[in-house]
GULOSE-227984 format. One record per atom (N, C-alpha, C): residue in one letter; x, y, z. Coordinates in steps of 0.02 Angstrom, whole numbers, plus 50000, padded with zeros to 5 digits. Layout:
AXYZ;...
END
This chain:
M490685077852037;M490285075851990;M490245080851924;N490165078751858;N490135081251808;N489415083051811;K489315089751805;K488605093051796;K488455091851722;K488845092651670;K488705092151602;K488515084851588;Q487985081551597;Q487905075451575;Q487725074351509;R487775067951482;R487625067551414;R487325060551397;L486935059851354;L486665052651337;L487145048551299;E487315043551311;E487915040051301;E487755032651317;L488155027051288;L487985020851294;L488775019251329;T488715015151394;T489195014151423;T489335007651430;W489925004751439;W490214997151457;W490844997751491;I491104991551513;I491624990251564;I492234991351509;G492524995751532;G493254997651503;G493165002851444;K492695006551441;K492555011451387;K493105015551390;D493365018051446;D493885024151435;D494565020651440;I494625014451418;I495325011351401;I495325011251335;R495835015351316;R496125015751231;R496765013551223;P496995008451176;P497625006351161;P497995011851127;K498655012751151;K499055017151120;K499395013951057;L499085014550998;L499305010850944;L499875013350912;E500375008850888;E500935009850857;E500785011150789;P500865015950747;P500755018450680;P501335012950637;R501105006950615;R501645003750589;R501725005350516;I502305004250488;I502285004750410;I502164997750380;L502144998450315;L501764992050267;L502314990850229;L502474983750226;L502924981250186;L502534978150132;E502824980250070;E502604976050013;E502924969749998;D502574964549978;D502884958249961;D502754956749890;P503194958449837;P503124958849769;P502734951749743;E503054945649779;E502954939249763;E502184938149763;R501844941449812;R501154940749810;R500754944749782;C501044951449753;C500574955349717;C500354952549637;Y499864954349604;Y499614951549561;Y499334956849520;H499504956049447;H499194961749396;H499054957249320;A498654959749291;A498504956149232;A499014955849176;A499034951549144;A499594950349099;A499704957949051;H499104959649028;H499104965048982;H498524969849005;Q498434975748978;Q498044981648997;Q497404978648955;V496804978448987;V496144975748960;V495764982848926;S495784987248968;S495554994048953;S495794999448974;E495675005548955;E495985010948973;E495845013749062;N495405009649082;N495135011549146;N495385006249192;D495795002749178;D496194997349232;D496425000949286;I496414996949344;I496655000849408;I497084994849445;F497744997249436;F498274991849457;F498434993849543;D498414998849575;D498555001749623;D498064999849686;N497764994649690;N497404992849742;N497804989149799;R497594988049854;R497854986149896;R497584981549960;L497894975549957;L497714970250000;L498284969850053;I498004971050120;I498394970750183;I498314965250221;F498824959550247;F498784956250280;F498994957850357;G498544957250414;G498824958450472;G498184962050504;D498344962250568;D497814964150621;D497414971550582;N496814971350594;N496574976150560;N496544983750598;L496574982750663;L496574989450710;L497334992150687;L497864987450683;L498524990350669;L498524993450589;A498184989750552;A498294991150477;A497904997050473;L497324998550499;L496925005650502;L497425010750521;K497725010850575;K498205015750603;K498725016650550;A498955011550527;A499515012850474;A499245015650410;L498615017250392;L498445019750328;L498185027050356;E498145028450413;E497935034850427;E498385040250393;S498935041050416;S499355046050396;S499285048350315;E499285043450264;E499095042350189;E498485043550177;F497945041250208;F497295040950177;F496805045150211;A497015048450280;A496495051250310;A496115057750266;G495485057150265;G495075060850240;G494985059250150;K495265053550144;K495195051650070;K494775046050032;V494415041450091;V494075036250080;V493315037750056;K493015036850000;K492375038549993;K491825033550031;C492135027850026;C491565022650054;C491925017050093;I491715016250154;I491935011250205;I491275006350205;F491464998950188;F490994994850206;F491514989650263;I491004988550302;I491404982950356;I490774977450369;D490984971550366;D490584966750389;D490874962150459;P490824965950532;P491284962350569;P490964956750594;P491314952050638;P491034947350679;P490364949750722;Y489904946650712;Y489244947950739;Y489214947250816;N489654944050847;N489524943150919;N488874939750937;T488854933650911;T488214930150912;T488304922650964;G489034921850973;G489084915751008;G489164909950962;S488994909850898;S489254905050846;S489934904050838;A490164898650828;A490884897350824;A491144897550740;F491214901350711;F491404901650625;F492094898750632;E492224897150580;E492934892450576;E493434899050551;H493184903450535;H493764908550517;H493774915450549;Y493084915250593;Y493114920650647;Y493064918250717;D493434920950766;D493154919450838;D492614923250857;D492074921250842;D491584925650857;D491284924650943;G490884927950967;G490494926451029;G490944931851079;V491224935851056;V491564940251110;V491154943051162;E491464943451229;E490954946051275;E490754953551251;H490074954651274;H489754961251260;H490254967951257;S490594968851307;S490904974851326;S491494975751283;I491874970251279;I492534969951244;I492284971351164;W491784967251151;W491594968751087;W491544976051062;L491144979151102;L491054986851090;L491604989351097;G492024988151141;G492724991951145;G493104990451083;L493194984551057;L493554982950995;L493364986550935;M492684987550932;M492264990550874;M492434998650889;R492415001750937;R492445007450950;R493145010050932;D493625005650944;D494295008450922;D494345008650853;R494015004550813;R493955003850751;R493705009250715;L493125010950743;L492545014950705;L492945022050718;E493365024550768;E493715031050779;E494025033550705;I494595027450700;I495005028050645;I494735027750584;I494065023550585;I493615024950498;I493505030250498;R493145034550550;R492785041050528;R493445045050517;R494045044950541;R494485050150508;R494705048750449;L494695042350428;L494845040550351;L494365042950298;L493775042650320;L493185044150282;L493425051950251;S493115052550194;S493185060650159;S492595063650185;E492555069150175;E491945073950200;E491295072450175;D491285070250114;D490625066650075;D490615060350073;G491015055450124;G491005049350121;G490515045550156;S490395039350169;S489885034650207;S490195030350226;L489905027350287;L490165020150316;L489385015750318;W489525009650296;W489095003350292;W489244999150326;I488804996850384;I489014991350429;I488504986150412;T488594979750410;T488104974250399;T488284971550482;I487584969850514;I487644967950578;I486934964550592;D486884959550648;D486184956050653;D485884959650718;D485424956750748;D485074960350799;D485404959250864;N485884954250870;N486254954150937;N486614960650954;E486914965750917;E487254970150920;E487014976950887;A486644975850837;A486384981150801;A486294988150826;H485844987150877;H485594993450935;H486034996850975;Y486504991151003;Y487134995651044;Y487604998650980;L487724995150928;L488204997250883;L487915004050865;K487295005150853;K486995011650819;K487055017650869;V487015016150935;V487055020550987;V487835023150995;M488345018150980;M488935019450978;M489175024550930;C488795022250868;C489075025350802;C488855033350809;D488205034050845;D487935039150857;D488395045450882;E488875040950956;E489215044450984;E489905048350947;I490085042250905;I490615044050851;I490525047850811;F490005048050773;F489965050250707;F489425056250724;G489135056550768;G488515061950786;G487805058950779;R487305059850803;R486765058550800;R486475060350722;S486705066450716;S486345069150651;S486645065950592;N487235062350593;N487405059950529;N487325052950519;F486785050750556;F486475044350546;F486015045450493;V486155040150434;V485745040250376;V485115036250377;A485195029150389;A484655023350388;A484895017250409;N484395013250437;N484485007150451;N484175001850398;V484565000750349;V484334997150292;V484284989950320;I483564986550293;I483514979250307;I483594975450256;W484194970450256;W484314965850205;W484034959350216;Q483614956450158;Q483284949650164;Q483904945250157;K484104942250208;K484794937550198;K484674930050191;K484024927650184;K483664921550193;K483044921050149;Y482944915250122;Y482274914950091;Y481924911050119;S482054904850140;S481664899850176;S481724899850250;P481144900450292;P481104900750360;P481574894450391;Q481794895650464;Q482124890750492;Q481664887050532;N481524881250505;N481004878050547;N481134874350625;N481814874550641;N481934873950706;N482134879350754;A481894885550732;A482014891550760;A481574890550822;V481714891950895;V481374891350951;V480864898050960;W481094903750947;W480704909450942;W480384911050864;L480694917450833;L480544917950773;L481114917750725;S481034914650672;S481474913150619;S481824919950590;D482374922350615;D482754927850575;D482914926750500;S482574931350463;S482704932850391;S482994939050356;H483284942950413;H483664948750380;H484374950450440;D484684954850409;D485214958750441;D485164964950433;H485454969350467;H485354976850465;H485964978550427;I486004984350397;I486514988750374;I486354995150396;L486824996250435;L486925004050471;L487255009650421;V486985015050408;V487355019650359;V487295024650391;F488085028150402;F488135033550428;F488665038750374;A488415045050378;A488795048750339;A489435052850369;K489915054450345;K490455058550375;K490115065550393;N489745068650347;N489535074350349;N488685073850316;K488265073150349;K487645072250313;K487405078750276;N487585083950307;N487455090250262;N487585089550196;I488275085950178;I488445087750110;I488405079550074;W488275074750117;W488255068650063;W487565067350053;R487545064849982;R487025062849952;R487025055049931;P486585050849933;P486675044749885;P486565046349820;Y486885042449780;Y486825042749714;Y486225038249684;P485855041349640;P485215035649612;P485465030549591;L485015025549603;L485155018349580;L484865019549504;P485305014049474;P485215013449393;P484635012749388;R484115014649335;R483545012649324;R483545004949278;S483025001949309;S483144994449290;S482594994249212;Q482604989649176;Q482094988649124;Q481374987249141;E481404984249196;E480634983549227;E480424990349249;M480744994549279;M480495000449284;M480445005049214;N480775006149160;N480635007149113;N480035006949065;D479914998749096;D479344995749054;D478654998949074;R478695002349127;R478065005249160;R477835009649120;Y478215012749077;Y478095017749033;Y477795015048970;K477115018248944;K476845016048874;K476745023348845;N476535021848779;N476275027948739;N475715027048702;L475225026148750;L474565026048738;L474195030948680;D474465037448678;D474195040948640;D474725043948583;N475235039148568;N475765040548523;N475975048248530;D476035049748584;D476325057148602;D477035057448563;V477135062448544;V477905062848502;V478455063948552;R478295064548615;R478795065548664;R479055059348699;G478665054048667;G478885045848679;G478405042848746;H478815038448772;H478365035148826;H478195038348886;W477695037248914;W477535041648989;W477045036449021;K476985038549101;K476565033849128;K476255040149162;A475425037649183;A474985041749214;A475035041249292;S474955046349317;S475085047849402;S474595051149423;D474285050749485;D473785055449521;D473875062249513;F473255064249504;F473275071749480;F472875074949553;T472925071949605;T472635074849660;T473095075549716;I473015078649775;I473405078749824;I473035080149888;S473215077849948;S472975079150019;S472755086050028;L472335086950068;L472185094150087;L472365094750161;T472645087850206;T472865089150263;T473585090250276;G473735094950313;G474565094550328;G474715100950282;G475415105350302;G475655109350261;G475225116850252;Q475655120150219;Q475245126750212;Q474535126950165;R474585123050130;R473845121950088;R473285119050139;G473605113450173;G473045111150220;G472795116150278;A473255121650310;A473305125050350;A472725131250337;Q472925133450268;Q472425138850241;Q471755136350226;F471635130350199;F470995127150182;F470615126750254;A471015124650311;A470755124450370;A470505128850398;K470745135750382;K470615140550410;K470075144150368;T470045145350309;T469525147850264;T469215144250234;G469225137050239;G468785132950178;G468775134050114;F469375136950091;F469445138150026;F470225136650001;S470175133549944;S470805132249910;S470665132649826;A471255136549812;A471315136849732;A471325132349686;N471515125849716;N471545119249674;N470795114349688;I470265118249710;I469675114349697;I469285118949650;Y469125115149602;Y468675117349540;Y468305110349502;E467895113349456;E467615108549422;E468035105649354;I468175100049344;I468405097649285;I467895095149239;T467955096649172;T467485093849131;T467805087449087;T467655082749081;T468135077349032;T467895077348965;P468315075648925;P468185074848843;P467475072848837;S467365067748873;S466645063948877;S466075068548893;G466195073748921;G465635078148960;G465605076649032;R465835072249065;R465845070549137;R466125076049170;K465795077649222;K466085083649265;K466225081149333;L466855082349354;L467125080349408;L467455085049459;M467385083249520;M467715087849568;M468045082149622;P468725085049651;P469155081649684;P468725078349746;T469005072049764;T468635068249829;T468735071949889;N468255070949937;N468375075149996;N469025073650027;G469305079350060;G469935078950088;G470645078950047;R470365080449970;R471045081649928;R470655086949870;C471245088249847;C471195094149798;C471655092549741;W471345095749678;W471695094649608;W472585095849621;A473065093049590;A473675095349599;A473995101549581;A473535105549542;A473775112249515;A473115116149511;S473265122149514;S472715127649508;S472385126449441;Y471855130649431;Y471375129649376;Y471895132449316;E472275138549318;E472655141849272;E473215136949242;R473515133149301;R474025128549279;R473775122549242;F473075120149269;F472825113249242;F472635114749159;Q472445121249152;Q472285123849073;Q472995123349034;E473515126249064;E474225124849026;E474365116949021;L474275114049066;L474415105849061;L474045103749005;L473375104149007;L472845101548970;L473115103348887;A473255110248882;A473455112948810;A474155109648789;D474545107348847;D475175103448830;D475215096948812;N474535093948807;N474275087148811;N474695082648863;R474785084248932;R475015082048980;R474445079449039;I473885080349013;I473285078249060;I472915071849022;W472825065749051;W472565060149021;W471935057649054;F471405057449019;F470745057049035;F470605049349018;G471125044049001;G470885037248985;G470755037248911;E470845031048882;E470705028348811;E470005031448787;S469515031748843;S468785033348825;S468655041048828;G469155044448868;G469075050948881;G468535054648939;N468465047948987;N467875046949028;N468205046649106;N468705045749103;N469245044449170;N469325050549213;V469505048749272;V469755054849316;V470315057249288;P470565063849280;P471185065649244;P471735064449284;A472405061249251;A473035060049268;A473625064149244;L474045065049268;L474535068549248;L475115062849211;K475205065749144;K475695060949112;K476375063849132;R476905058549145;R477495059749162;R478025055149107;F478315059449073;F478795056049024;F479505052149047;L479525047849020;L480185044049024;L480705047749013;S480645052348967;S481295056448949;S481385062249002;E480955062249046;E481045069049092;E481125066049166;V481105059949170;V481175056549240;V481915057049246;Q482205056549330;Q482855057249334;Q483305050449310;E483925049749301;E484235044549281;E484185039049319;G484055039349367;G483975034149408;G483475034349462;S483365029349507;S482745028649560;S483145029549628;V482655031949675;V482805031849746;V482925025049783;A483335025349811;A483465018049859;A482915017249915;K482675012049921;K482295011349984;K482705008450041;T482325007550093;T482705004950159;T482674997150169;I482234994350132;I482124986750134;I482434984550067;W482834979550069;W483264976850008;W483134970450012;L482674967549960;L482434960549962;L482964955949926;R483044949549928;R483464944849903;R483394945349828;T482734946349800;T482704947049725;T483234952649691;E483274956949743;E483594963149715;E484344962749721;V484624960049783;V485234960649804;V485544954249831;S485224948349814;S485524941649831;S485404939449908;D485524935749934;D485514931949993;D486164927650007;N486124925350071;N486654921750097;N486814914850053;Q486344911750019;Q486364905949983;Q486754907349926;D486514912749886;D486824916849823;D487664916049838;A487844920149904;A488494920749920;A488824915049921;K488654911149957;K488874903449960;K489064901949895;K488644901249857;K488854899149775;K489334902449740;E489334908049760;E489814913749736;E490624911949750;V490704909749813;V491344909949853;V491524901349835;M491084898249822;M491284891349806;M491624889049749;M491574894049700;M491994894149639;M492664895349654;F492804898649710;F493674899549712;F493844894949770;N493484892349803;N493744887749856;N493174883349880;S493004878049850;S492504872449862;S492644868649915;K493284866849946;K493464863549999;K493304865050069;E493644872450077;E493434876550128;E493014881750120;V492454881150116;V491874886950097;V491864891650149;F492014897150132;F491944902750174;F491164903050221;S491354904550278;S490534904050313;S490084909150317;T490374914850315;T489924921450308;T490014926250266;P490054924450193;P490084928750133;P489514932450129;K489604938750089;K489104943050064;K489024942849985;P488454942849963;P488334941549895;P488604947949860;E488894947549805;E489214953049756;E488654959349741;K488054955549721;K487444960349714;K487244965949772;L487484963949836;L487304967849899;L487844974249894;I488524972149886;I489074975749883;I488994979949810;Q488684978149760;Q488604982149708;Q488104987749719;R487544986349769;R487014991249789;R487364996249823;I487904994649859;I488145000049911;I488555003949874;L488915000249841;L489315004749806;L489105010249744;E488555008149713;E488125011949675;E487915018449704;L487665016649769;L487325022649805;L487835027049831;S488475024249843;S489015028749879;S489555031649839;T489665029049775;T490445030149746;T490185030449670;K490705033849650;K490815034149567;K491435030049541;P491555029749485;P492085025449463;P492745029149482;D493185025649509;D493885027849538;D493895030249603;D493325030749636;D493285033449703;D493575027249749;L493895029149810;L494235024849848;L493705020149889;I493725014049911;I493445009949945;I493845006549996;L493575005750059;L494095003550095;L493584997050143;D493794990550150;D493514985550191;D493954982350234;S493834984150295;S494394981550353;S494274975650382;F493584972750350;F493504965850382;F493294961350310;A494014960250282;A493874958150198;A493524951550197;G493684946650245;G493304940050238;G493564937050180;S492964935150137;S493124931650071;S493364935250010;G493394942950018;G493584946549980;G493014949549920;T492384948949959;T491884951349893;T491994958849878;T492134964049933;T492144970049909;T492684972349858;G493244968749863;G493734970549815;G493554967049748;A493284961949747;A493084958649674;A492474961949649;V492014965249684;V491604970149654;V491814977349642;A492284980049692;A492574985449670;A493014985449594;Q493294980549599;Q493624978849527;Q493314977949470;K492694975249471;K492274975849421;K491984981649404;M491884986549454;M491394992549450;M491994997749429;G492594995949431;G493055001549422;G493215006249476;R493245003549529;R493235008549605;R493925005849623;R494355010949651;R495005008049689;R494835005149764;W495135000849788;W494954998349845;W495564996449888;I495474995849945;I496014993450001;I495564988650040;M495804982250046;M495544977450102;M496114974950144;I495844974450212;I496194971650274;I495974964650278;E496404960050303;E496224952950316;E496824950450359;L496594949150413;L496984944650470;L497214937250462;G496594933750452;G496554927250442;G496854923250375;E497084918050392;E497524913650342;E497014914350261;H496424914050264;H495874915450222;H496064921450167;C496494924950197;C496764929950151;C497124927050089;H497494922050123;H497904917450062;H497534911850022;T497014908650068;T496814902050043;T496084905449996;H495794910450021;H495194913049995;H495284919249937;I495464925249966;I495524931849941;I495904931549879;I496464929149889;I496974929649828;I496764924749770;P496584919449793;P496474915849727;P495754919149700;R495334921349732;R494744923649702;R494914930549650;L495394934149685;L495634942049647;L495914938749580;K496384934349583;K496704932749530;K496114929549475;K495694926049489;K495174924549434;K494874931249415;V494724935949465;V494314941349434;V494854945749393;I495374947149410;I495964949449356;I496034945549305;D496034941149304;D496154937649232;D495584936249200;G494994937849218;G494424936849182;G494044931049173;E494244926849227;E494054919349223;E493364919449272;D493334925849314;D492754924449356;D491974928049313;Q491604923549307;Q490994926549266;Q490414926049311;G490464924549369;G489944924649417;G489824930549467;G489274930549503;G489234936849525;G488844942749482;I489154949149489;I488954953049440;I489324953949380;S489774949849364;S490194950249298;S489814951049239;K489334947649233;K489014948749166;K488594955249157;A488434958749224;A488054964949213;A488524970749205;F489114969049210;F489664974649198;F490074971749137;N489974966649111;N490244964849064;N491034963649075;W491224961149125;W491944960449151;W492384956149107;K492784959049081;K493444955249048;K493914954049084;G494054957249136;G494714956049184;G495144962349182;G495664962349211;G495954968149199;G496304971449280;G496744975749273;G496964978149336;G497524973649383;G497504976149445;G497804970749486;G497864974149569;F498304970149607;F498274974049677;F499014972749699;R499194976349747;R499824976349787;R499744972649862;Y500114968649869;Y499974964049934;Y500584967749983;Y500294968650033;Y500814973150096;Y500554966850166;Q501204966950208;Q501034965250270;Q501234970650312;L501034970350376;L501244974950436;L501974974850452;A502314978750466;A503044977750483;A502984976250557;P503564971550583;P503584970750656;P503584976150699;S503514976350758;S503504982450807;S504234985450804;L504344991950798;L504804995350790;L505444993450847;L505064992850912;L505504991650961;L505284983750987;E505974981451008;E505844974551055;E506244976351110;K506314970251149;K506554969251216;K507254965951210;D507724967151225;D508364964151224;D508534959951283;K508964955751283;K508954949451345;K509044952751410;W509144959151413;W509064962851479;W508414967251491;D508014964651448;D507264968451464;D507304976051442;N507804978051404;N507774985751388;N507554984451309;W507034990551297;W506874991451233;W507344994651187;V507414991351125;V507894993651079;V507634992951012;I507894995350961;I507664996550888;I507754988050864;N507244985050846;N507014979350808;N507634978750750;K507994972650767;K508624970650726;K508244969650646;N507644968750649;N507404967750572;N507364973550540;Y507424978550560;Y507364985950537;Y508014987950496;N507934988250431;N508584992750396;N508514999850403;A508965002850371;A509045010150385;A508375013950346;A508135010450303;A507485014250261;A506885014250301;M506785006750318;M506305005650366;M506315009250437;L506785010150451;L506805015950526;L506695021350510;A506795024250454;A506865031450435;A505965031350426;E505635027750382;E504995028250378;E504515027450444;A504725022650483;A504285021650540;A504365027850581;L504975031050595;L505065036050632;L504675042550604;C504645043450541;C504405049150496;C503495048050521;K503185041450519;K502655040750535;K502435041850616;I502895040050655;I502795041150720;I502795048250750;E503345052650711;E503385059650725;E502875064050679;G502495060650635;G502005065250598;G502255068450533;F502775065450510;F503115068850457;F502965063950389;T503035066350322;T502935062350270;T503555059750250;Y503605052950251;Y504235049750228;Y504405051650157;A504935054850131;A505015056550070;A505785058050060;P506175051650057;P506975052950059;P507175057349991;S507635062750018;S507775066849959;S508415063249926;D508445063849866;D509025062449812;D509675066649824;T509515073449850;T510095077949856;T510375078849927;F509805079149971;F510115080750042;F510175073650082;Y510655070150107;Y510555065150149;Y510215064150207;W510145071450230;W509905071050301;W509075073450291;Q508895074950240;Q508035073550223;Q507725067950211;H507495065450258;H507085058550246;H506405059850256;G506105065250284;G505435067250273;G505315074450284;Y504675076050279;Y504595083650289;Y503835083950328;S503685089450368;S503145091650394;S502825098450357;T503365102750339;T503185107950296;T503675109550247;E503645114550205;E504145115650159;E504855117150184;S504935118950243;S505565120150272;S505665116150334;D505315111350357;D505385107850420;D505585100750405;F505965097550426;F506245091250387;F506485086650453;I506505079350438;I506705075550479;I507275071050451;Y507685069350500;Y508355065450488;Y508525059450533;V508515053150511;V508515048650559;V509165043950548;T509455042750588;T510085039350592;T510335035850661;T510765030950658;T510965026550715;T511735029550740;Q511805034350695;Q512475037350709;Q512475041050784;N513205040750800;N513345045150881;N513625050550866;F513365056650871;F513555062050839;F513905065950894;S514625069650860;S515035072850909;S514725080250895;H515065083650931;H514875091850937;H514925094650862;E515545092750843;E515825095150774;E515455092850711;Q515155087150726;Q514535084950669;Q513955087450669;L513725089150732;L513155091950728;L513305100150703;S513765102950726;S513885109850707;S513835109750615;K514235103850591;K514305104250516;K513495103950499;L513165098650522;L512535098850495;L512185104250505;A512145107450554;A511695113350558;A511995119050501;D512575120050493;D512815122850438;D512465122250376;E512405115050352;E512115112750292;E511385113250287;V511075112250352;V510265114550345;V510175121950342;G510535125950365;G510545133450359;G509975136450396;Q509955142450406;Q509615145950445;Q508745147250412;E508645146750358;E508025145950317;E507625139350338;R507855133350360;R507585127550369;R507745124450446;T507255120250461;T507385116850551;T507265110050520;L507695106850560;L507825098650551;L507645094650626;L507375090750632;L507385085850684;L507705081050666;V508165079250714;V508775073450716;V508565068350771;L508415063050744;L508425057150780;L508905052050786;C509295051450832;C510015049050827;C510025043750895;T510485038850894;T510615034250954;T510895037951016;A511405042250997;A511785046451059;A512155053051003;F512225058351059;F512505062951042;F512885066651100;R513415070751081;R513935073151139;R513865080151134;G513875083551179;G513885090051192;G513125094251184;Q513175100651183;Q512615104951202;Q512255105351120;T511605104051128;T511295104751061;T510955112651049;D510725113051100;D510265119551111;D510605125651076;I511225125951065;I511655130251028;I511405131750945;F511205125950933;F511035125150855;F510155127150845;P510045132850835;P509235135450839;P508905131550782;N509325128650735;N508865126150661;N508845118050684;L509125115050738;L509145108450751;L508855107050809;T508445100950816;T508145097650862;T508425090550885;V508705090150940;V509115082250929;V508795079150978;K508595072450963;K508235067751025;K508575060951002;K508595057951059;K508945050951071;K508385045851044;I508455040151009;I508075035350997;I508395028251033;P508095024351078;P507265024551051;P506945028051114;K507375032451153;K507015035051215;K506545041551192;Q506565044651139;Q506175048951128;Q505395046651097;I505385039951098;I504705037451083;I504475032051131;L504795030151176;L504795025851212;L503945025951254;S503775031751268;S503025032451287;S502465032851239;R502665033351181;R502145035951125;R501555029651113;C501925023051117;C501505017851098;C501575012351141;E501045006851126;E501144999851156;E501604995751100;W502194995751125;W502704991251089;W502624983551085;G502704980451034;G502764973651027;G502114970751035;H501564973851035;H500834970951031;H500634970750960;D500644965550944;D500424962850863;D499674962050855;D499274960350907;D498734955850881;D498084959750938;Y497754964550903;Y497144966950932;Y496534964250899;S496494958250879;S496064955550839;S495394954650894;L494894951250866;L494334948850911;L494354941150916;K495094938450932;K495044932450940;K494954930951025;I494614924951038;I494624923951115;I495224923651158;E495774921051123;E496314919851158;E496774926351181;N496534932451144;N496824939051151;N496444943051206;L495834940351234;L495384944051279;L495694942651340;P495544947751394;P495604947951459;P495304940651491;K495614936951522;K495414930751554;K494854931651608;A494984937451670;A494614936951723;A493874939851713;P493364938651735;P492774941951731;P492754947651774;P492394953151762;P492444958451787;P491974958551850;K492154961951910;K491984961151974;K491084964551963;F490714962551993;F489924962751992;F489844970951992;G490104973652050;G490024980752068;G490234985851997;Q490714982751951;Q490844986751896;Q490354987051832;L489914981551835;L489414980651781;L488994987351775;S488804989151707;S488494994051688;S487724990651680;L487154995251678;L486534992051670;L486534989051602;F486904990851548;F486914986951487;F487314980451479;D487684979651544;D488024972451531;D487634966351585;M487324969651633;M487034965251685;M486674958251648;D486394960151604;D485924955551581;D486404949051552;T486854951951510;T487374948151487;T487854943951528;Y487994946751596;Y488344943851642;Y487994939751682;D487414941351686;D486914936751721;D486764929851685;K486834930051637;K486744924451589;K487354919351587;
END
């Protein structure tokens, strides 16, 4: 028995982890789309839309984008038991947690050190998901549980309480260095500032000039001595003499108060008879405001607004669970700046990419469902062409521009032949084979124009060569001479003859034997579709406390 116990969430199959194949991505030029001309110097063309299983796609991105993504937003299926047309929801509790865990572990590796993760989820899984994220990201990196008002009207047929909100769980990769950006100041906020005394410094707002005497160092000193330097008599311009109310003191010492008074920063009201207030000038406040953890529909829109937005792109098959553009705008304003990289691995109707495009952020979206083609691509084309003037377009004066590249996951590198042996997939050409094996072996794919045997590198002097050639001893000897003693080379080939350990600068391995045990080959779908999940229910004795209530129902 392990003596070092720890607090953790357990579920059936938690220790089972897939051995993911790091697939390569194949670009399809016919589905890529770019604006006909440059709209502005800030146009971004190199965004990526990936069609395929999102777990395999996340793994495919890891070698290139680990530590580079500033913000990841995901809106996963909520595991509510509702049957959405575009998602097979209602996955059994433990399997849902396992599927999410596998994705979140890669997501954490993709985030930059100053990056953040934002997850929309409802009450069914929010609290389990939060505990699991604590385990993956570290409890100290939990930022907030934002409450988003997703509905305006109550659901009159609700049996218990009508749910009006969803959760947005926010985690930082490293909370010690991550800070949210302030929200842009609204005109409504600025309108609260007036210039009642025609101060040359401009508009200002009166704020309380008293503070509490309880708590903190000041409170402790007052409790011990009964004295505070911030308790003194103030005489108003009208002659009224004032002391702070019980339990409070003035916000500054008498000496500092005199300085503020001389600088015309104390306001006694137009009559000069009011309790003193401190003038805070609009020109001196920070450029933005601090975000709260309750987001009302009047600020970031709701489900009804989201439905209206997506109907503009496909009114016949309206996407069931879209998120409003203002909601994504709020998240990107808090977590990114222009040109930062955004990732959404549950792209849905493509809201994240549409908003990121309009806000000048780079983006990657992943989607497996056919609505990638029926909803996302038509939407993005209208955004790029400037025809989409809904959502946040007018707020950002969006005129179109930029574009995206479309990718599909390559098929599995290995397939079974008619004798049930694993062989190289016949759909792989030489370049695809070299790129795939570079990714599997941890090399950067970078074919050399000078040396035929340099398909990739791991360091400045360590390279990889991939070929279906059958090497003789003489050929290996010649290759070793070309590589030279200053460099090392991993050679992956179908066969070789003779001893290879006599060449200190070469490491020769056979394929596919070299990689057979590395991955789960031929597994193309790790999605949350019911038909891909285990059919047999778990034995009762295997249930954890967290699953008993689910299984019992």
